[in-house]
SERO-4910 file (N, C-alpha, C, O; in steps of 0.05 Angstrom, whole numbers):
BEGIN
 pado doro    nc1    nc2    nc3   cac1   cac2   cac3    cc1    cc2    cc3    oc1    oc2    oc3
  Unk    A   1732    262   3110   1760    262   3117   1768    291   3125   1756    310   3117
  Unk    A   1789    292   3141   1800    318   3149   1814    331   3125   1829    318   3111
  Unk    A   1810    357   3121   1823    371   3100   1853    371   3105   1869    371   3087
  Unk    A   1861    371   3131   1890    370   3138   1904    346   3126   1928    346   3122
  Unk    A   1889    324   3122   1901    300   3111   1913    305   3083   1930    289   3074
  Unk    A   1904    326   3070   1913    331   3042   1933    354   3041   1938    366   3020
  Unk    A   1946    359   3064   1966    380   3065   1994    369   3059   1999    345   3065
  Unk    A   2011    385   3048   2039    377   3045   2055    403   3041   2044    424   3034
  Unk    A   2081    402   3047   2098    425   3045   2108    428   3017   2119    409   3005
  Unk    A   2105    452   3006   2114    457   2978   2132    482   2978   2122    503   2985
  Unk    A   2157    479   2970   2174    503   2968   2163    523   2947   2154    515   2926
  Unk    A   2165    549   2954   2156    569   2935   2170    567   2908   2158    574   2887
  Unk    A   2195    558   2909   2211    557   2884   2200    536   2865   2207    535   2841
  Unk    A   2183    518   2875   2172    497   2857   2149    507   2840   2141    493   2821
  Unk    A   2138    530   2845   2115    541   2830   2125    553   2804   2141    572   2804
  Unk    A   2116    542   2782   2125    551   2755   2111    577   2748   2087    580   2751
  Unk    A   2127    596   2739   2117    622   2731   2114    625   2701   2102    644   2691
  Unk    A   2127    607   2686   2125    606   2657   2123    577   2648   2132    559   2662
  Unk    A   2110    572   2625   2108    544   2616   2134    534   2604   2151    550   2597
  Unk    A   2136    508   2602   2159    496   2587   2156    503   2557   2134    506   2547
  Unk    A   2179    506   2544   2179    512   2515   2198    492   2502   2221    491   2509
  Unk    A   2189    477   2482   2161    475   2473   2144    462   2494   2154    449   2513
  Unk    A   2118    464   2491   2100    455   2512   2104    425   2519   2102    417   2542
  Unk    A   2108    409   2499   2110    380   2504   2138    371   2514   2143    348   2516
  Unk    A   2155    391   2520   2181    385   2534   2177    384   2564   2196    378   2578
  Unk    A   2154    391   2574   2149    389   2603   2153    361   2613   2149    342   2598
  Unk    A   2162    359   2637   2166    332   2649   2139    319   2655   2119    333   2658
  Unk    A   2139    293   2656   2115    278   2661   2121    255   2680   2136    236   2672
  Unk    A   2111    256   2704   2114    234   2723   2092    214   2717   2068    222   2716
  Unk    A   2099    189   2714   2079    168   2709   2075    152   2735   2095    141   2746
  Unk    A   2051    152   2746   2044    137   2770   2029    113   2762   2005    115   2755
  Unk    A   2041     90   2763   2029     65   2755   2010     54   2777   2012     62   2800
  Unk    A   1993     36   2769   1974     25   2788   1986      9   2810   1974      6   2832
  Unk    A   2011     -1   2806   2024    -16   2827   2042      2   2845   2057     -8   2862
  Unk    A   2040     28   2840   2056     47   2856   2083     54   2843   2096     72   2854
  Unk    A   2091     41   2822   2116     47   2809   2116     75   2797   2096     82   2785
  Unk    A   2138     90   2799   2139    116   2788   2160    117   2765   2181    105   2767
  Unk    A   2152    129   2743   2170    134   2721   2173    164   2716   2155    179   2722
  Unk    A   2196    172   2706   2201    200   2700   2206    203   2670   2227    195   2660
  Unk    A   2186    215   2657   2187    218   2628   2181    247   2620   2184    265   2637
  Unk    A   2174    252   2596   2166    278   2586   2140    276   2572   2132    254   2564
  Unk    A   2127    299   2568   2100    298   2556   2101    287   2527   2082    275   2518
  Unk    A   2124    292   2514   2126    281   2486   2125    251   2486   2121    239   2464
  Unk    A   2129    238   2509   2128    209   2511   2100    198   2515   2096    173   2517
  Unk    A   2080    215   2517   2053    206   2523   2043    184   2504   2031    165   2514
  Unk    A   2048    185   2478   2039    163   2460   2048    135   2468   2036    115   2461
  Unk    A   2071    134   2483   2081    107   2491   2061     93   2510   2063     68   2513
  Unk    A   2043    108   2522   2025     96   2543   1997     92   2532   1979     84   2547
  Unk    A   1994     97   2506   1967     93   2494   1970     75   2470   1992     71   2459
  Unk    A   1947     63   2462   1947     44   2440   1926     51   2420   1908     67   2426
  Unk    A   1928     39   2397   1907     43   2376   1880     35   2387   1876     14   2400
  Unk    A   1860     53   2383   1833     48   2393   1828     63   2419   1804     69   2425
  Unk    A   1849     70   2434   1844     86   2458   1835    115   2450   1837    123   2427
  Unk    A   1824    129   2469   1815    156   2465   1825    174   2487   1825    167   2510
  Unk    A   1834    198   2480   1839    219   2499   1815    239   2498   1805    244   2476
  Unk    A   1807    249   2521   1785    268   2522   1795    294   2533   1805    295   2555
  Unk    A   1793    315   2516   1803    341   2523   1780    361   2528   1758    356   2519
  Unk    A   1786    382   2541   1767    404   2546   1772    426   2527   1794    437   2527
  Unk    A   1753    433   2510   1757    453   2489   1748    481   2497   1744    498   2480
  Unk    A   1745    486   2524   1738    513   2533   1761    532   2527   1784    525   2526
  Unk    A   1753    557   2523   1773    579   2518   1771    599   2541   1749    607   2549
  Unk    A   1794    608   2550   1795    627   2572   1787    655   2562   1798    664   2543
  Unk    A   1768    667   2576   1761    694   2569   1778    714   2584   1791    708   2604
  Unk    A   1779    739   2574   1794    760   2588   1777    770   2611   1766    792   2609
  Unk    A   1776    754   2631   1755    758   2652   1762    776   2675   1746    782   2692
  Unk    A   1787    785   2676   1795    802   2698   1794    831   2689   1807    839   2669
  Unk    A   1778    847   2703   1773    875   2696   1782    893   2719   1777    887   2742
  Unk    A   1794    916   2712   1803    935   2732   1787    961   2728   1786    972   2706
  Unk    A   1774    970   2749   1757    994   2746   1756   1010   2771   1772   1007   2789
  Unk    A   1737   1028   2772   1733   1046   2795   1704   1047   2802   1687   1049   2784
  Unk    A   1698   1047   2827   1670   1049   2837   1661   1078   2835   1676   1097   2841
  Unk    A   1636   1081   2826   1623   1107   2827   1597   1105   2843   1582   1086   2840
  Unk    A   1593   1124   2861   1569   1124   2878   1559   1153   2880   1574   1171   2889
  Unk    A   1534   1158   2873   1522   1184   2874   1539   1205   2859   1543   1227   2867
  Unk    A   1550   1196   2836   1565   1213   2819   1593   1219   2828   1607   1236   2816
  Unk    A   1602   1206   2849   1629   1211   2860   1646   1186   2856   1638   1164   2862
  Unk    A   1671   1191   2846   1689   1168   2842   1699   1158   2869   1705   1173   2887
  Unk    A   1701   1131   2871   1710   1118   2895   1735   1102   2891   1751   1109   2873
  Unk    A   1738   1080   2906   1763   1065   2905   1765   1048   2879   1745   1043   2865
  Unk    A   1789   1039   2873   1794   1021   2851   1783    993   2859   1784    985   2882
  Unk    A   1772    980   2839   1759    954   2843   1770    935   2821   1770    941   2798
  Unk    A   1778    911   2830   1785    890   2811   1763    869   2811   1754    860   2833
  Unk    A   1755    861   2788   1733    842   2785   1743    818   2768   1756    822   2747
  Unk    A   1735    794   2776   1740    770   2760   1713    757   2754   1700    746   2772
  Unk    A   1704    759   2729   1679    747   2721   1682    717   2723   1703    706   2716
  Unk    A   1660    703   2732   1663    674   2733   1639    659   2723   1641    635   2719
  Unk    A   1616    672   2720   1593    657   2710   1573    676   2698   1564    695   2711
  Unk    A   1566    671   2673   1545    687   2660   1518    675   2666   1515    651   2664
  Unk    A   1498    692   2672   1471    680   2676   1450    696   2662   1426    691   2665
  Unk    A   1457    715   2645   1439    729   2627   1456    743   2606   1480    745   2609
  Unk    A   1443    753   2585   1458    765   2564   1475    789   2573   1495    795   2562
  Unk    A   1465    802   2594   1479    826   2604   1488    823   2633   1496    843   2645
  Unk    A   1488    799   2644   1495    796   2673   1515    773   2677   1514    752   2665
  Unk    A   1533    779   2696   1553    760   2705   1553    759   2736   1549    779   2749
  Unk    A   1559    736   2746   1568    734   2774   1599    737   2773   1612    728   2754
  Unk    A   1610    751   2793   1639    757   2793   1649    758   2821   1633    760   2840
  Unk    A   1675    756   2824   1688    760   2850   1701    788   2848   1715    794   2829
  Unk    A   1696    804   2869   1706    832   2869   1726    836   2892   1722    824   2913
  Unk    A   1746    852   2887   1765    860   2908   1769    890   2908   1777    900   2887
  Unk    A   1765    904   2929   1753    894   2954   1723    896   2953   1711    917   2949
  Unk    A   1709    873   2957   1680    872   2955   1667    889   2977   1644    898   2974
  Unk    A   1681    892   3000   1668    907   3022   1664    937   3015   1650    951   3029
  Unk    A   1676    946   2993   1673    973   2985   1649    977   2967   1644    999   2957
  Unk    A   1634    956   2961   1612    957   2943   1585    954   2956   1582    938   2975
  Unk    A   1565    968   2946   1537    965   2955   1520    962   2930   1528    971   2908
  Unk    A   1497    949   2932   1478    947   2910   1472    975   2900   1467    994   2916
  Unk    A   1472    979   2874   1466   1005   2862   1491   1020   2854   1490   1039   2839
  Unk    A   1514   1012   2865   1540   1024   2856   1545   1018   2827   1535    998   2816
  Unk    A   1560   1035   2814   1569   1030   2787   1599   1027   2787   1613   1041   2801
  Unk    A   1609   1007   2771   1637   1004   2767   1643   1010   2738   1631    999   2720
  Unk    A   1663   1028   2734   1670   1036   2707   1697   1024   2700   1717   1030   2713
  Unk    A   1697   1008   2679   1722    996   2669   1729   1008   2642   1725    996   2621
  Unk    A   1740   1033   2643   1746   1046   2618   1720   1053   2603   1704   1068   2613
  Unk    A   1716   1041   2579   1692   1046   2563   1669   1028   2570   1648   1029   2558
  Unk    A   1673   1010   2590   1653    991   2598   1643    996   2626   1659   1003   2643
  Unk    A   1617    994   2631   1606   1000   2657   1587    978   2666   1574    966   2649
  Unk    A   1585    974   2692   1567    954   2703   1556    964   2729   1570    977   2745
  Unk    A   1531    958   2735   1518    964   2761   1519    940   2779   1516    917   2769
  Unk    A   1523    944   2804   1523    923   2824   1494    916   2830   1480    931   2843
  Unk    A   1485    893   2820   1457    885   2824   1453    870   2850   1430    868   2859
  Unk    A   1474    859   2861   1471    843   2886   1498    835   2897   1518    835   2883
  Unk    A   1498    828   2923   1522    819   2936   1518    791   2947   1496    785   2958
  Unk    A   1538    774   2944   1536    747   2955   1557    742   2976   1567    761   2989
  Unk    A   1564    716   2980   1583    709   3000   1611    708   2988   1614    704   2964
  Unk    A   1631    712   3005   1659    708   2996   1668    727   2975   1685    719   2958
  Unk    A   1658    751   2974   1666    771   2955   1652    769   2928   1660    783   2909
  Unk    A   1631    751   2926   1617    749   2901   1597    772   2897   1584    780   2916
  Unk    A   1596    782   2873   1577    803   2866   1562    796   2841   1572    780   2825
  Unk    A   1539    807   2837   1524    804   2812   1526    831   2797   1519    851   2808
  Unk    A   1535    830   2772   1539    854   2757   1520    855   2733   1517    835   2719
  Unk    A   1507    878   2729   1490    882   2706   1503    903   2688   1507    926   2696
  Unk    A   1511    894   2664   1526    911   2646   1508    928   2629   1484    922   2625
  Unk    A   1519    950   2619   1504    967   2601   1502    955   2573   1485    965   2557
  Unk    A   1518    936   2567   1517    922   2541   1507    893   2545   1506    884   2568
  Unk    A   1501    880   2523   1491    852   2525   1501    836   2501   1508    847   2481
  Unk    A   1500    809   2504   1506    791   2482   1533    795   2470   1553    798   2485
  Unk    A   1535    794   2444   1560    795   2430   1574    822   2434   1599    823   2436
  Unk    A   1559    844   2437   1571    870   2442   1585    870   2469   1606    882   2472
  Unk    A   1573    857   2489   1586    855   2515   1611    838   2513   1632    845   2525
  Unk    A   1610    816   2499   1633    798   2496   1656    814   2484   1679    811   2493
  Unk    A   1651    829   2463   1672    845   2450   1684    866   2469   1708    870   2470
  Unk    A   1667    878   2485   1676    899   2503   1693    887   2526   1713    898   2534
  Unk    A   1685    863   2536   1701    850   2557   1728    842   2546   1748    844   2559
  Unk    A   1728    831   2521   1754    823   2509   1773    847   2506   1797    844   2508
  Unk    A   1761    871   2501   1778    895   2497   1787    906   2524   1810    916   2526
  Unk    A   1770    905   2545   1776    917   2570   1791    899   2590   1805    908   2607
  Unk    A   1787    873   2586   1797    854   2606   1825    843   2601   1837    849   2580
  Unk    A   1835    828   2619   1861    814   2616   1857    785   2624   1838    777   2638
  Unk    A   1876    768   2615   1875    740   2622   1878    737   2652   1897    749   2664
  Unk    A   1861    722   2665   1861    720   2695   1880    699   2704   1872    677   2711
  Unk    A   1906    705   2705   1926    686   2715   1919    678   2743   1909    694   2758
  Unk    A   1925    653   2751   1920    645   2779   1935    663   2798   1956    674   2791
  Unk    A   1925    666   2822   1938    685   2842   1966    678   2849   1982    695   2855
  Unk    A   1973    652   2848   2000    644   2856   2020    651   2834   2044    650   2839
  Unk    A   2011    658   2810   2028    669   2789   2026    699   2788   2046    714   2788
  Unk    A   2001    709   2788   1997    738   2785   2008    753   2809   2015    777   2807
  Unk    A   2011    740   2833   2022    753   2856   2052    756   2854   2064    770   2871
  Unk    A   2065    743   2835   2094    744   2833   2103    759   2808   2127    767   2807
  Unk    A   2086    762   2789   2093    777   2765   2068    787   2751   2046    776   2756
  Unk    A   2070    807   2735   2047    817   2720   2040    800   2696   2056    785   2686
  Unk    A   2015    804   2688   2006    791   2663   2020    805   2639   2021    830   2639
  Unk    A   2029    790   2620   2042    803   2596   2031    791   2571   2014    773   2572
  Unk    A   2041    800   2548   2030    792   2522   2032    762   2518   2015    750   2505
  Unk    A   2053    749   2528   2057    721   2523   2035    704   2536   2029    682   2527
  Unk    A   2024    714   2558   2003    698   2572   1978    695   2555   1963    675   2559
  Unk    A   1973    713   2538   1949    711   2521   1949    686   2504   1928    674   2498
  Unk    A   1973    676   2497   1976    651   2482   1983    628   2501   1972    606   2498
  Unk    A   2001    633   2520   2010    612   2538   1988    600   2555   1988    576   2561
  Unk    A   1968    616   2562   1947    607   2580   1922    598   2565   1900    596   2576
  Unk    A   1925    591   2539   1904    578   2523   1915    551   2514   1938    549   2506
  Unk    A   1898    531   2514   1906    505   2503   1903    505   2472   1890    522   2461
  Unk    A   1916    486   2459   1912    483   2430   1884    474   2423   1877    474   2400
  Unk    A   1869    465   2443   1842    455   2438   1821    478   2442   1798    473   2436
  Unk    A   1829    501   2451   1811    522   2459   1793    531   2436   1802    538   2415
  Unk    A   1767    530   2441   1747    536   2419   1723    551   2430   1714    570   2417
  Unk    A   1712    543   2453   1687    555   2463   1694    573   2486   1701    564   2508
  Unk    A   1691    600   2482   1698    619   2503   1679    617   2527   1655    616   2523
  Unk    A   1691    617   2551   1674    617   2575   1688    611   2601   1675    613   2622
  Unk    A   1713    604   2600   1728    598   2625   1743    622   2636   1749    641   2621
  Unk    A   1748    622   2662   1765    642   2674   1791    629   2684   1807    643   2697
  Unk    A   1795    604   2678   1820    591   2683   1824    569   2662   1804    558   2652
  Unk    A   1848    564   2655   1854    544   2634   1851    516   2645   1857    512   2669
  Unk    A   1842    497   2629   1844    469   2637   1873    461   2633   1880    453   2610
  Unk    A   1889    462   2653   1918    465   2650   1932    440   2639   1953    442   2628
  Unk    A   1920    416   2643   1933    392   2631   1935    395   2601   1953    384   2588
  Unk    A   1915    409   2589   1916    413   2560   1937    432   2550   1943    433   2526
  Unk    A   1950    447   2569   1971    466   2561   1996    452   2551   2012    464   2538
  Unk    A   1999    426   2557   2023    411   2549   2023    401   2520   2043    391   2511
  Unk    A   2000    404   2507   1998    393   2480   2007    412   2458   2004    436   2460
  Unk    A   2019    400   2438   2028    415   2414   2016    402   2389   2006    380   2391
  Unk    A   2016    416   2367   2006    403   2342   2022    377   2336   2010    358   2327
  Unk    A   2048    377   2342   2064    353   2337   2056    330   2354   2054    308   2344
  Unk    A   2051    335   2380   2042    314   2398   2015    303   2389   2010    279   2390
  Unk    A   1997    321   2382   1971    311   2372   1974    294   2347   1960    274   2344
  Unk    A   1992    302   2330   1996    286   2305   2007    258   2312   2000    239   2299
  Unk    A   2025    257   2331   2037    231   2339   2016    213   2351   2016    189   2347
  Unk    A   1999    224   2367   1977    209   2379   1958    198   2358   1950    175   2358
  Unk    A   1951    215   2338   1933    207   2317   1946    185   2300   1933    166   2292
  Unk    A   1973    187   2295   1987    167   2279   1987    140   2293   1989    119   2281
  Unk    A   1986    141   2320   1985    116   2335   1957    104   2336   1954     81   2346
  Unk    A   1938    118   2326   1910    108   2326   1894    116   2350   1874    103   2356
  Unk    A   1904    137   2364   1890    146   2388   1870    168   2380   1878    188   2368
  Unk    A   1845    165   2387   1824    184   2379   1824    208   2399   1830    204   2423
  Unk    A   1819    231   2389   1816    255   2406   1787    263   2407   1775    270   2387
  Unk    A   1775    263   2431   1748    270   2435   1746    295   2453   1765    300   2469
  Unk    A   1724    310   2451   1722    335   2465   1698    337   2483   1676    327   2477
  Unk    A   1702    349   2506   1680    358   2523   1685    388   2527   1706    399   2520
  Unk    A   1665    402   2538   1668    430   2545   1660    433   2575   1638    426   2582
  Unk    A   1678    444   2591   1671    452   2618   1684    479   2623   1708    482   2622
  Unk    A   1667    499   2628   1677    526   2632   1686    529   2661   1670    529   2679
  Unk    A   1712    531   2664   1724    532   2691   1718    559   2704   1722    580   2692
  Unk    A   1707    558   2728   1700    583   2742   1722    592   2761   1740    577   2767
  Unk    A   1719    617   2771   1739    628   2789   1739    613   2816   1757    615   2832
  Unk    A   1718    598   2821   1717    582   2846   1740    562   2847   1747    553   2869
  Unk    A   1752    556   2824   1775    537   2824   1799    548   2840   1816    533   2848
  Unk    A   1800    575   2843   1822    588   2857   1816    591   2887   1834    597   2903
  Unk    A   1791    586   2895   1784    590   2923   1794    568   2941   1792    545   2933
  Unk    A   1805    575   2965   1815    554   2983   1792    538   2995   1769    549   2997
  Unk    A   1798    514   3004   1778    498   3019   1781    508   3048   1801    504   3061
  Unk    A   1760    521   3058   1761    532   3085   1749    514   3107   1752    519   3130
  Unk    A   1734    493   3098   1723    475   3118   1744    458   3130   1766    454   3119
  Unk    A   1738    447   3154   1757    429   3167   1754    400   3158   1773    384   3159
  Unk    A   1730    394   3148   1724    366   3139   1714    368   3110   1700    386   3103
  Unk    A   1722    348   3094   1714    349   3065   1684    348   3062   1673    358   3042
  Unk    A   1670    336   3081   1641    334   3079   1627    361   3082   1603    363   3075
  Unk    A   1641    381   3091   1630    407   3095   1635    426   3072   1625    449   3072
  Unk    A   1651    418   3053   1658    435   3030   1637    434   3009   1627    413   3002
  Unk    A   1630    458   2998   1611    460   2976   1625    469   2951   1638    490   2951
  Unk    A   1623    453   2930   1636    460   2904   1620    481   2890   1596    482   2891
  Unk    A   1635    499   2876   1621    518   2857   1613    503   2832   1629    487   2821
  Unk    A   1590    507   2823   1581    494   2798   1594    507   2774   1599    531   2773
  Unk    A   1600    490   2754   1611    498   2728   1596    485   2706   1589    461   2708
  Unk    A   1591    499   2684   1575    489   2663   1591    470   2645   1612    477   2635
  Unk    A   1580    445   2642   1594    425   2626   1576    414   2604   1552    413   2607
  Unk    A   1589    405   2582   1574    395   2559   1589    370   2548   1613    371   2544
  Unk    A   1574    348   2545   1583    326   2529   1561    321   2508   1539    314   2516
  Unk    A   1567    325   2483   1545    323   2463   1540    293   2457   1556    276   2463
  Unk    A   1517    288   2444   1508    261   2439   1527    245   2422   1531    221   2426
  Unk    A   1539    258   2402   1557    243   2384   1582    235   2398   1593    213   2394
  Unk    A   1593    253   2415   1616    246   2431   1610    224   2451   1626    205   2454
  Unk    A   1587    225   2463   1579    203   2481   1578    177   2467   1587    156   2478
  Unk    A   1567    176   2443   1565    152   2427   1593    142   2420   1598    118   2421
  Unk    A   1611    160   2413   1638    152   2406   1652    139   2430   1666    119   2427
  Unk    A   1649    151   2453   1662    140   2477   1650    113   2485   1664     96   2494
  Unk    A   1624    110   2481   1612     84   2486   1623     63   2468   1627     40   2475
  Unk    A   1629     71   2443   1641     52   2423   1669     44   2432   1677     21   2428
  Unk    A   1684     64   2442   1711     58   2453   1709     37   2475   1725     17   2475
  Unk    A   1691     41   2493   1687     22   2515   1679     -6   2504   1691    -26   2513
  Unk    A   1660     -6   2486   1651    -32   2476   1673    -48   2461   1672    -72   2460
  Unk    A   1692    -33   2450   1715    -46   2436   1736    -55   2455   1756    -67   2446
  Unk    A   1733    -50   2481   1753    -58   2500   1777    -40   2502   1797    -47   2514
  Unk    A   1775    -16   2490   1797      3   2491   1794     22   2516   1775     20   2531
  Unk    A   1813     39   2519   1814     56   2544   1808     85   2538   1811     95   2515
  Unk    A   1799     99   2559   1793    127   2558   1812    142   2577   1813    135   2601
  Unk    A   1826    161   2567   1844    178   2583   1833    206   2584   1829    219   2564
  Unk    A   1828    216   2608   1819    243   2612   1843    262   2613   1861    257   2628
  Unk    A   1842    283   2597   1863    303   2598   1853    325   2616   1838    343   2608
  Unk    A   1861    323   2641   1853    343   2661   1830    335   2679   1813    319   2671
  Unk    A   1829    347   2702   1808    341   2721   1781    351   2711   1760    341   2719
  Unk    A   1781    372   2695   1755    383   2685   1743    362   2666   1718    358   2667
  Unk    A   1759    351   2648   1749    330   2630   1739    306   2646   1718    295   2641
  Unk    A   1754    298   2667   1746    275   2683   1720    280   2697   1702    263   2697
  Unk    A   1716    303   2709   1692    309   2724   1668    310   2705   1645    302   2712
  Unk    A   1672    320   2680   1650    321   2661   1643    292   2653   1619    285   2652
  Unk    A   1663    275   2648   1657    248   2640   1644    232   2663   1625    217   2658
  Unk    A   1653    236   2687   1641    222   2709   1612    231   2713   1595    215   2722
  Unk    A   1606    256   2708   1579    266   2711   1561    255   2689   1536    253   2692
  Unk    A   1572    248   2666   1557    239   2643   1554    208   2642   1539    198   2625
  Unk    A   1568    194   2659   1568    165   2658   1550    153   2680   1548    164   2702
  Unk    A   1536    131   2673   1520    117   2693   1537     98   2709   1561     97   2705
  Unk    A   1525     82   2726   1539     64   2743   1555     43   2728   1575     32   2738
  Unk    A   1547     37   2703   1561     18   2687   1581     30   2667   1593     16   2651
  Unk    A   1585     57   2670   1604     70   2653   1593     77   2625   1609     83   2607
  Unk    A   1567     76   2622   1555     83   2596   1550    113   2596   1539    124   2615
  Unk    A   1559    126   2574   1557    155   2572   1531    164   2559   1521    151   2540
  Unk    A   1520    186   2569   1497    199   2556   1503    228   2553   1520    239   2567
  Unk    A   1489    241   2534   1493    270   2530   1488    285   2555   1471    278   2571
  Unk    A   1503    307   2559   1500    323   2583   1504    352   2576   1521    359   2560
  Unk    A   1488    369   2588   1491    398   2586   1479    411   2611   1455    417   2611
  Unk    A   1496    414   2631   1485    423   2657   1508    433   2675   1531    430   2669
  Unk    A   1500    445   2698   1519    453   2718   1531    428   2731   1516    409   2738
  Unk    A   1557    428   2734   1571    405   2746   1584    415   2772   1599    434   2772
  Unk    A   1577    402   2794   1588    409   2820   1598    383   2834   1596    381   2859
  Unk    A   1608    365   2818   1617    339   2829   1643    343   2845   1662    353   2834
  Unk    A   1643    334   2870   1665    336   2888   1675    308   2893   1662    292   2906
  Unk    A   1699    302   2884   1710    275   2885   1732    274   2906   1752    288   2906
  Unk    A   1728    256   2926   1746    251   2948   1751    221   2950   1736    206   2939
  Unk    A   1772    213   2965   1777    184   2969   1752    169   2978   1737    178   2995
  Unk    A   1747    146   2965   1723    131   2969   1704    132   2946   1687    115   2943
  Unk    A   1708    152   2928   1692    154   2904   1699    131   2885   1722    123   2882
  Unk    A   1678    119   2872   1683     97   2853   1682    109   2825   1661    117   2815
  Unk    A   1705    109   2812   1707    119   2784   1695     99   2765   1697     75   2768
  Unk    A   1681    110   2745   1667     92   2725   1672    101   2696   1663     87   2678
  Unk    A   1685    123   2692   1686    135   2665   1713    134   2652   1715    134   2627
  Unk    A   1735    133   2667   1761    136   2655   1781    115   2666   1777    104   2687
  Unk    A   1801    110   2649   1822     91   2656   1849    104   2662   1866     91   2675
  Unk    A   1853    128   2654   1877    143   2658   1870    173   2662   1850    182   2652
  Unk    A   1887    187   2677   1883    215   2681   1910    229   2677   1930    223   2690
  Unk    A   1911    248   2658   1934    266   2655   1927    292   2669   1906    304   2663
  Unk    A   1944    301   2687   1938    325   2702   1964    338   2711   1985    326   2708
  Unk    A   1962    362   2722   1985    376   2732   1989    369   2762   1974    354   2773
  Unk    A   2009    381   2774   2014    379   2803   1998    401   2817   2000    424   2809
  Unk    A   1983    393   2837   1963    411   2849   1970    423   2876   1989    415   2889
  Unk    A   1953    441   2884   1957    456   2909   1951    439   2933   1932    424   2933
  Unk    A   1967    442   2955   1960    428   2980   1932    435   2989   1923    458   2986
  Unk    A   1917    416   3000   1891    420   3013   1870    428   2992   1848    436   3000
  Unk    A   1875    424   2966   1856    433   2946   1838    410   2938   1844    386   2942
  Unk    A   1815    417   2925   1797    396   2915   1810    380   2893   1803    356   2889
  Unk    A   1829    391   2879   1842    376   2857   1862    356   2869   1864    333   2858
  Unk    A   1876    362   2890   1893    342   2903   1876    320   2915   1884    297   2916
  Unk    A   1853    327   2925   1834    307   2936   1825    288   2913   1823    264   2918
  Unk    A   1820    299   2890   1811    283   2867   1833    263   2859   1827    239   2856
  Unk    A   1858    272   2856   1879    254   2847   1885    233   2869   1892    211   2863
  Unk    A   1881    241   2894   1884    222   2916   1862    201   2916   1866    178   2923
  Unk    A   1838    208   2907   1816    189   2903   1823    169   2881   1816    146   2882
  Unk    A   1836    179   2860   1842    163   2836   1865    143   2842   1863    120   2833
  Unk    A   1885    152   2856   1909    135   2860   1914    126   2889   1929    108   2893
  Unk    A   1900    139   2908   1905    133   2936   1921    156   2948   1940    166   2936
  Unk    A   1913    165   2972   1925    188   2985   1955    184   2991   1971    201   2984
  Unk    A   1962    161   3003   1990    157   3010   2007    155   2985   2030    165   2985
  Unk    A   1997    142   2964   2012    140   2939   2017    168   2927   2039    173   2917
  Unk    A   1997    185   2928   2000    212   2916   2019    229   2933   2034    245   2923
  Unk    A   2018    226   2959   2037    240   2976   2065    231   2971   2084    248   2970
  Unk    A   2069    205   2967   2095    195   2960   2105    206   2933   2127    215   2930
  Unk    A   2087    206   2913   2093    216   2887   2100    245   2887   2120    254   2875
  Unk    A   2084    261   2902   2090    290   2904   2116    295   2918   2131    313   2911
  Unk    A   2121    279   2939   2147    283   2953   2170    278   2935   2190    292   2936
  Unk    A   2169    257   2918   2190    252   2899   2192    274   2878   2214    281   2870
  Unk    A   2169    284   2869   2169    305   2850   2183    330   2860   2198    343   2846
  Unk    A   2177    337   2885   2190    360   2898   2220    356   2900   2236    374   2893
  Unk    A   2228    332   2909   2256    326   2912   2271    327   2885   2294    334   2884
  Unk    A   2257    320   2863   2270    319   2837   2266    344   2820   2273    345   2797
  Unk    A   2254    365   2833   2253    391   2819   2231    394   2799   2233    410   2781
  Unk    A   2209    378   2801   2187    382   2783   2174    409   2788   2176    420   2810
  Unk    A   2162    420   2767   2150    446   2769   2120    443   2773   2107    426   2760
  Unk    A   2108    459   2792   2081    455   2801   2062    476   2790   2070    497   2781
  Unk    A   2036    468   2791   2013    485   2785   2009    490   2755   2018    475   2739
  Unk    A   1995    512   2749   1984    515   2722   2004    514   2699   1999    501   2679
  Unk    A   2027    527   2703   2048    527   2682   2069    505   2688   2091    505   2676
  Unk    A   2063    486   2705   2083    467   2713   2082    441   2697   2071    440   2675
  Unk    A   2094    420   2708   2096    394   2695   2071    377   2699   2051    386   2711
  Unk    A   2072    353   2688   2048    336   2687   2052    310   2701   2074    301   2706
  Unk    A   2029    298   2709   2028    270   2719   2010    254   2701   1989    264   2693
  Unk    A   2018    230   2694   2000    211   2681   1993    190   2702   2011    175   2711
  Unk    A   1968    189   2710   1960    172   2732   1943    148   2723   1925    150   2706
  Unk    A   1950    126   2734   1934    101   2731   1921     95   2758   1934     98   2779
  Unk    A   1897     85   2758   1884     80   2784   1899     58   2799   1911     40   2787
  Unk    A   1897     59   2825   1911     39   2842   1900     12   2836   1876      8   2833
  Unk    A   1919     -8   2834   1910    -35   2830   1894    -45   2854   1900    -38   2877
  Unk    A   1872    -59   2848   1856    -69   2870   1868    -94   2882   1857   -105   2901
***
């Protein structure tokens, strides 16, 4: 399909710069399988689930992956460099996106205060390979001290990162550090909402998918068939897979909280929807025509025009239905993107 098919006009004022408070006071548009739209709030989510159903959340934790430093070459200080770490591939090495990457050569050193890294290689699209002077837990501690939460560019371009973002940009499920972006559907949950879901008999299950900085990159291809997804490491452990299979066998439903949870579950499910343990790079690109086999509902935020995430929700509900829903959301003042409101999506009726 043409990437242009997934374009729509979004007013700049619709982009949320702060989350709703409390988190579960965010609005929630419900898109039913017959195309009917409802306007509710996140606190109403239990109304759409029943005893025996399961929600699947992503328990990744956002690392302080954005680092500001200065290039050194032949003992001489050079330009300022901003780095966003996005994938670890050794105890002392990360792949990262650098700005401005054109100012870097292999062998350069970037000094981030008390932390230093050598440029081990250059890739495409501003990607660099960094070799740090520290490794393992010592490196993790140093990155946490030197770095900042990597807010998405559409927020960071309008305001600076502040102390509240350290909490606001983590979900209540965050446990396993490794992401450079939050699984934003999870940002709407509060301890109270979790308790209400549990009281209703809804099980909470976890996957881990470490969101990479590639999630912020635009789709530059003209056709969806030409786009290559960045891989992200995902895990569904054997006990969780068994629990989800039991939910299926009991005739109950599975709701994915966020596109990261959905992509992990779809990667772990066979053609019959049976789950197996998974621990691997996930680069699943979902566009209209994809046959879903793992989930019955999707809770997600409102996404960027022409993005892989808007393509995914269009595959789940239908492109025209999602354009209609987004048009109504814009007209009714819904808040978009990471700190914005939510959609509860049901697949289009066949």
